[in-house]
N, C-alpha and C positions, 0 to 999 in steps of 0.2 A: 495267579492272575485270573481275573474273572471278567465277564461282560454280560450285561443284560441290556438289550436295546429293542426298540420297536421299529422294524423295517417299515418304510413308507416311501411313497414317490415324491418327487419334486424337490430335489436337493439344491437346485440353483435358486439364488435370490433374485426376484424380478427387478428390484430397484437398484441393483449394483452388480459387481462382477461375481461370477460363480466362485464358490469357495475353491481356493487353491489356484485361482487364475489371477492374472494381472488386472487391476481395476481399469474401468473405462477412463479414457483421457490420458493414459500413459503410453498407448501404442502409437506408432508412427502415423496412422491415418485417422486417429480419433480427434474430433474437434466439435464440441457441442456449444451452442450459443448460450451465454449466461441468461438466466431468467431476468427479464426486465420488470421493474415495478415502479409505481408512481413515487416520485421523490418528495419527501417532506422537507421543503427548503427551509422554512422557518425553524422547525425542530432541529434539523441538522446544523443550521447556523448557530442556534443557541448552544447546542452541545459542543460545537467547535470552539465557541467563545469560552465555554466552561473549561476547556483544556488549559486556559490561561490562569486558572485559579492559583496554581503554585507560584505564579509570577506577579502576585498582587503588588508588591513593592515596586518592581520595575514598571508595571503598568501605570501606577500613580505618578512615577517620575516622568513617564512618557506623556501623560495627560498634562502635567504641570508645564513641561517644556513645550508641548504643542500649544497650550493656551498662551504662553508668553511669546512664542515665535509668531503665532497667528495675530496676536494683538499688535506686535510690532509691524507686521506686514499690513494689517488693516489701517493702522495710523499713517502709513507712508503716504498714500494719496492725499490725505487730509493736510499733511504738512506741505506737500508739494503744491497743493492748492493755495496755501498761504504764500508760498514763494511766488506763485503766479499773481496773486493780489498785490504783492510788493512791486513786482515789475510793472503790472498794468497801472497801478497807482502812480508810479514814477513817470511812466510815459504820458499819462493824462495830465499830471501836475506840470510837466515840462511845457505842455502846450497851453497852459493857463498863464495869465499875466502875473508877474511877481509883485510882491508887496501887498497882496490881498489875502484874505483868509477864505476857507472853504465855504462858509455861509454866504459871504459876499459874492463869490463866483456862482453859487447856486442861484442866488437871487437875481443876478444879472441874466442868467440863462432863462429863468422863468419870465423875466421882463421882456425878453426877445421872443417868447412863445415856444422855446425849446424845452417843453416840460419833461419829455421822456429822458433827454440827456441830463436835465437837472435832477430828476429822480435817481438816475444811475450814480451821479456824482455825490448826491446826498447820502447814498448808502455806503460810500467808501470811507472806512475809518482811517484817520491819520493822513488824509490828503492835504498836501501843502502846495498851493499854486506857485509855479515858477521853479519848484524843486524837482530834480530828476530822480532816478532810481536810488534808493537808500541801500548802497552796497553793503554796509555793515549789517543792516537788518537782514538783507538777502543772504549774506554769508552765514549768519546765525541759523536761519531757517534751513538752508541747504545742509549745513553741518548736522543739524538735528535729523534731517531726512537720511543722510548717509549713516548716521549712528543707528537709526532705527533699522535700516536695511542690513547693516553689518550684524546687529544683534539678532535679527531674524535669521540670518544665515548661520551664525554660530550656534544659536539654540536649535535650529533645525538639524544641523550636523550632529550635535550631541544626541538629539532625540533619535536620529537615524541609527546611531551606534547602539543606543540602548534597545531600540526596537529590534535590531538585528540579533542582539544577544538573547532577548526573551523569546523571539520566534524560533531561533535555532535550538534553544534549550527545550522548548515545547515540542518541537519535532523530534528531538533526540529522545525525549521521554516516550513519545508516541511510537517511534521505531522500536524502542526497547519493549514496550507493551505488546506490540505486534509480534516481535520475536518470541517473547515469553508465551503469548497466546498460541503461536504455532506449536510450541512444545506441549501445550495442554489440550490441543484439539484431538479428538478421537480419530482413529484410523478411518472410521466411517465417513467423517467429513472430508478427509483428504481423498478418499476413494471417489467421492461424489463430485469432485471439482477437478478441472483441468489444472495441471501443474503450471502451465504458462499463464493462465488466468489468475491463479493465486500469486505468482511472482509479480504480475502486473500491479496487483493491489499493494504489494509490499514495496515495490520500487517506483513505478510510474505515478501511481496515485498519491503516494506520500510525497514524492518530489513536487508534483503539481500543487499539492496542499501547502507545502512549505513556500513555494513561489507565490501562491495566492496570499498567504498570511503576510509575507514580507512586503509585498507590493501594495496591499490594500489596507492593512491595519492602521498604520500611521496616516496614510493619505486620506482614508475615510474620516478619521477623527479630525484631521486638519481641515478637510473640506467642510465638514459640518460646522466646526467652530468658525471658519471663515464666513460661511453663510450667515451665522448668527451675528458675528461682529460687524459685517458689512451692513446688514439690515439695521442694526442699532445706530451706526454712524449715518446711514442714509436718512433715517428719521430725524436725527440730530440736525442734519444740514437742511433738509426740506421734506416735510411729510408728504406734500403733493407729489413730488418726483419719486419718493419712496413707494407710494402706492402704485404709480405708473410702472415702476420697475418690477414690483411684486406681482403684477398681473400675469406675467409670463411664467411664474413659478408653478401654479396649479396645472397649466398646460404641459409644462415640462415633466412634472411628476406623473401626469396621466400617460404621456407618451412613453416614459420609462417603464411604467408598470405594464402597459399593454405589450410592449416589445419584449420585456423580460419574461412575461408569462409564456410567450410563444417560443422564446429561445431556450428556456430551461429544459424541455424534453429533448431537444437536440443535443444539448451538452451531456445529458444522461446517456443518450445513444452513442455519443462520441467516445466516452470512456468505456462503455461496454464493448464497443467495436474494437477499441484499442486492446482490451484484454483478450478478446477473441483472436485478433490478429497475432498478438504475442504468443498465445497458446499454439496457434497453427505453426508459426515460425519455429518455436521451441521444439514441437513434435517432429517437424520435418527435419530439423537439424539433428536431433537425437537419433532419428531413424533414417538418416540419409542413405545409409547402405541398403536398407530394405527398399526404400523408394526407388533406388536405381535398379536393384535386382528385379523388382516386379514391373519395371518400366513405367512407373507412375510419376515421372518428372513432369509430364505435361498436365496430368490431373492435379498434381500439387501446385503447379504454376497457375492453373486456372482457378483453383481454390484460393490461392494467395491473391490473385487478381480480383476475384469477387469480394473477398474480405477487405482488400485495400480500397476498392471502389466504394464499398459500403461505408468504410471509415471516412473516405474523402467526402462522400455525400453528406454524412452526418456532420462532419466538421465544417464543411462549406455552408450548410444551412444554418448551423449554430452561429457562425461568425458573421454571415451576411445579415441574418435577422438582428443579432445584437448590434451589428455595425450601423443599423439605422438610427440608433439613439443619438450618437454624437452629431451627425448632420442636422437632425431635427432640433437638438439643443442650440446649435449655432444659428439656425434659422430663427428660432424664437428669440434668441438673444439679440440678434440684429434688429428684429422688429422693436424690441424694447429700447435698443440703443437709439434708433431713429426717433422714437417718441420722446425720449429724454432730451435729445439734442434740440428738437423743435421747441418743446415746452420750456426747457431750460433757457434757451436763447430769449424767448419772450419774457421770462421772469427776470433775466438780467436787464433787459431793456426797460422793464418796469421798475427797476431798482429794488425788487424783492429779494434778490440773491446776488452774490458777487460772481464775477467771472471765474475766480479761483474755485469757488464752490461748485460751479457747473463743471469745470474741468475735473475736479475731484469726483463729482458725482458720475461723470462719464466713465472714469476709471473704476469706480465702485460697481457700476452696472456691468462692466466686464468681469470684475472680481466676483460678482454675484452669479453670473452665468458660468464662469470658468469652473468653480468647484462642482456646480451641478453637472456640467458637461463632463468633468473629470470623473465624478461618481458614475455617470451614465456609461462612460467609456470603460470603467472598471467592472461594470456589471457582467460582461462576458467572462472576465477573469474570475470574478467572485462566484458566478454560477458554476463555472468549470471546477473551481476549487471545492465548492460545497458538494458537487456531484462526486468528486473524488473522496471527500471526507465521508460521505455516506457509504461508499464502497468499503472504506477502511473500517468504519464503525460497524458495518454489517459483519465483517470478519471478527472484530473484537466482541461482538454480541453472540457469535455462534456458540452453540451448546458445547460445553467442554466435557472432558471425561468425568465420570462420577467422582465426587470428592473423596479424598483420602480419609481413612478413619481418624477420628480425633486423637486416639492413642493407638497407633498401629502396632500390630504384633511384631516382635523382633525375631528375625531368623538368625539362629546361631549357625555354627558350622553345618552346612547342608550335606546330608548323606545322599539324597536324591530319590527318595521313595515318593512316588506320585500316585494319588488316588483321585479318581473321578467318581462322584457319588450322585446318581440320578440327575445328571447334567442335561439341561435343555437350553437350546439357544435358537433364535430366529433373527435373521437380518431384517425381515419384514414381518410385522405382526401377524399377517394373514397367511404367511408361507412358512410352515414348519421346516426346520433343517435338521437339528439334532434333538432327539426326544428321549428322555429317560436313559441316558448312557452311563454305564458303570464300567470302570477300568482301573486296574491296579498294576503299577509298574514298580518292580522292586529296585532298590538302589544298585547302581552299577550295570543294570541290564541295557542292552541295545534293542530298541523296539522299532521295527520297520512298519510304516503305515503305507499301505498300498490301496489302490482302487482306481476306478475310472475318474476322468476329469469331472469336477463338480461333486465328488463324493463327500467332501468335508474334511479332507486330510489337513490342509493348511489351516482351516478354521479351528480344528482341534488344538493345534499348536498356538494359534493366536489367542485362544481362550486361556491356555496355560500361562501365557506371558501377559495376560490382561490387556492386550490390544483391544479386545472387546470384553465386556462383562457378560457373564451368563445370565439367563433369565431366571433359572431356578437350579437347585442342587448345590453341590460344593466341589471345589477342587482343592485338594490338600497336598502340601509339600512337607514331607516329614511330619505329618500330623497337624500342620498349621494351615488353616483356611487362607488361601492366597488373597481372598477378598478383604481380609483383615490386615493385610500387610501394606507397606508403602510400595508403590509401583517401582520406584527407582531401586529400592533395596531388593525387590524380587528380581528385577531384570538384571541386576548386577551379578546374580547367581547363575544366569543363563547365557550361554553363548550361542550365536547363530551364524550359519553359513548359508547364504541364499543361492538360488538358482542363477540370478544375475549378480555377479560380483560388483560391489560398489567400491570404487577408489576415488580419491580426491587429488587435486593438483598439489603435488609435493613429492618429496623423495620417497624411495622405496622404504627406507627406514622409518620415516614419519608415518607412512601408511600402515606398517606393521605395528608400530608403537601406539597407534590409535586404540589398540585393544587394552592397554594398561597405562594409566596416568603416571608419568614419572619413570617409565621404563628406561633402563640403561641400554647402552649399545650392546653390551655383552648378552643381556637378556633377549634383545631383539635377534641377535645372531644365533643364539641357542634355539629360539623358537623357529627361526628360518631353517636351521640345520635339521631339526627333527622332522619338519614338514616338507623336506626336499626343495626348499626355496633357495637355500644357500648355493647349491650347485649351479643354478642358472644365473643367480645374481652376480657371482664372481666372474662370469663370462662377459659381463657388461663393462664398458670402459670406465664408468664412474662407480661401479659396484653399488653399495647401499645408498650412495649419494645420487644415484640416477633419478632424475626428475621425470615423473609420469604425469600425463594430463588427466583431466577429470574422468574421461571415458577409458583411460588406460589404453590408448590407441597404440602406444609404442611397446606394448608387451602382448603376448598371445593370450587367447581365451583361457587356456590351461594354466598359464603363468599367473594370470589375474586371479583365478580360483585358488591357486596355491597360496598366493599372498593373503587372501581373505582367511584361509585355513590357518596360516601362520599367525594372523591377527587374533583369531579366536583362541589358538593355543596359548598365546601370550597372556590373554585375559584370564586363563585358568578357571573356567566356569565349572560349577558343580553339575550342571545339566547342559547338554548340548543338543541343539536342533540343527539338523542338516536337511535343507529343503531343496531337493532336486540338485544337489551340489555337483553332480557329474554329468548333467544332461547336455551341457554345451561344449564338452571336450571330446577330443578324438580318443580312440581306443588305447593308444599307447600312453597318452597323457592320463587317461582314466586310471591306469595302473598306478601311476605316481600319486594321483589324487586319492585313490583308494588306500594306498599305503599311508599317506599323510593323515587321512581321516581315521584310519585304524589306530594310529598313534595318538591322535586327538581324542578318540573315544575311550582310550584305556583308563579304566577306573572311574568312568563317569556314566551317569544315566544318560542315554542318548536316544533321541527320537529322529529317525531317518525317514523322510518322505521321499518316495521314489516311484518312478514309472518303470525304470529299467530293472527288472527283477534280478538280473545277473549281479547287481551291486549289493543285494541285501540277503544273499543266501546264508551268510554267516551270522545273521541277526539272531539274538536269543529267542525273540518272539516276533512273529509277523502278524499284524492286525490288518484285516481286510475290511474296508469300508465301502458301503454303497448307500447313496441317498441319505447321508448323515448318520447312518447306523452301522455298528460293527456286526458283520455277518459271519466272520470266521476269525479264529485265533489259533495259532500253533506254530510249529517250526516249519521250515521249508519242506522237509521230507513228509511230515505228517499231513500237511495241507495238500500236497500233490497226491498223496495216497487217498485222501478224502474225496477227491474228484469234484470239489465244489467251485466257488467263485475264484479262488486263487488258482486252481488248476486250469480254469478257463482263461484267466489272464495269462498264465504261463504258456498255454498252448497258442494263444494269439500272438505271442512274441517269438516263440522258438519253433513251433511246428510249421512245416511248409507243406502245401498240397503236393501230392505226387503228380508228376507230369511225364508223359511219354517222351523219350529221347530218340530222335531219328538217327 
């Protein structure tokens, strides 16, 4: 084994956690505000719509169904207007003398000077003096109206089903992409973001996005088609009244644009605050024991109150501002309604338009403002959804791990010889950490890596496992450059036991079996027996079927660590990494853990990161690191005899100053 390194100062990385320490945002009191940035509403909306490309067929079906349903709805008032004309014509005809025709009745009115009434009667098609309401014709018209409305309902229902399917499939693919993206993100990205904030993007933001697409996609299309259809029919009935009705549209569009522009930043702030609040709650829940130990419940509660108030303020402002749109639309719509009613009444009196047409036109004026109001009321939901979409896209666009080699080198049966040749690495470009490091570890050796906090111990192991890629140099495993291998293949050869044991909600057997896919019960029990897990598992009422929670709260710290060691043993790795595996257990349990780790290390190349020097005395080689450089290498005895950095560490842990005793 050899080492060549350039000692230097400044081992901690300024932009992230110190090597070997937990990253920012994972501790119980860490909570940083996400960086806010201006939102590209149009660009994000276009990209969101681009997510629908795989659903081209269903989208076309939705468009066709929406067109048909909207056409049926638009024609409804027109048909009802014809029914009104039939009724009005019958009422007027009943009050005219029978035995005459329409022209004679009109001429008689003009002779008496009742020109306005004569003009109105002259405009009525099919008027028969003395004849009442034509019930047969009225029945046919009403049947047509009912048929139209039933068709509109049925087409709308089918369209809703198709829309739901395509939206949920789109969100399903988006969730799968986000999940796959999380697996490709480098450790650097995860270290730089709060866990709760990331979870908020994966859960809250995607759920909000799904709700937005579900509620706005078909409704927006239907609203736009309704506006177009209503305008066409309005001009068909009366160009003059159509122009009067359309005068409110530019004003409505201007109000919507102005209000939406001011509401959008508030929706961005709302979802950023949601992520921050979730991060704080997650951290406080994860570290609730420490919060209580240090008496920080009041501080935590104040922080929650502040974050909750900030979320309330942002949400309140966003919805209050966007809520101005609908009342403004209703006011403008009512102005148009009044104008149409007045001018329409005058046109009926002049015989230029029928009463049924005016009635239909009044309904159309409502139908014109209703979709505009509907779109306006959906703007807050749309803006909120696009804000969430941008947060999801930001995650999807994050820089990934360096790509795998096109033809990765294949690792055969691994013996475990590890070589580091002139390795250099920096977390931040301007802050050197490891420079020109050389190290050779023979197969089967146990190498202990010690040094002060921030020396680069965990960083060295992270480079071996390619959690980070080195800046220069090479790391060889059995002569194969790990940079030329597939990460999954490389990591399958390495087992790891961390300082903080990770367990998931499931049985003890499932947690141990996590180390090997398809492990049998017998293999799980054998791994548990060798690592001293079996003895305490058999004391539990349900044995290996005992269910533990995500935090392992129903087993002790030492038992949790033993479970993770059993998991690593079952995986049967060629190389083993033990990162402060005994730092959180008591002295008695440490003996069991040490015995389990000794069995686990047997016949394997092992890297043991330790602060407690008592746990690594039997290591084949001890590597002492300071400021990212190896300063000493040797056995426990030889390093103590040398009186260098290791001897100083040893003295700081085991030597005690003499004190007079009274």
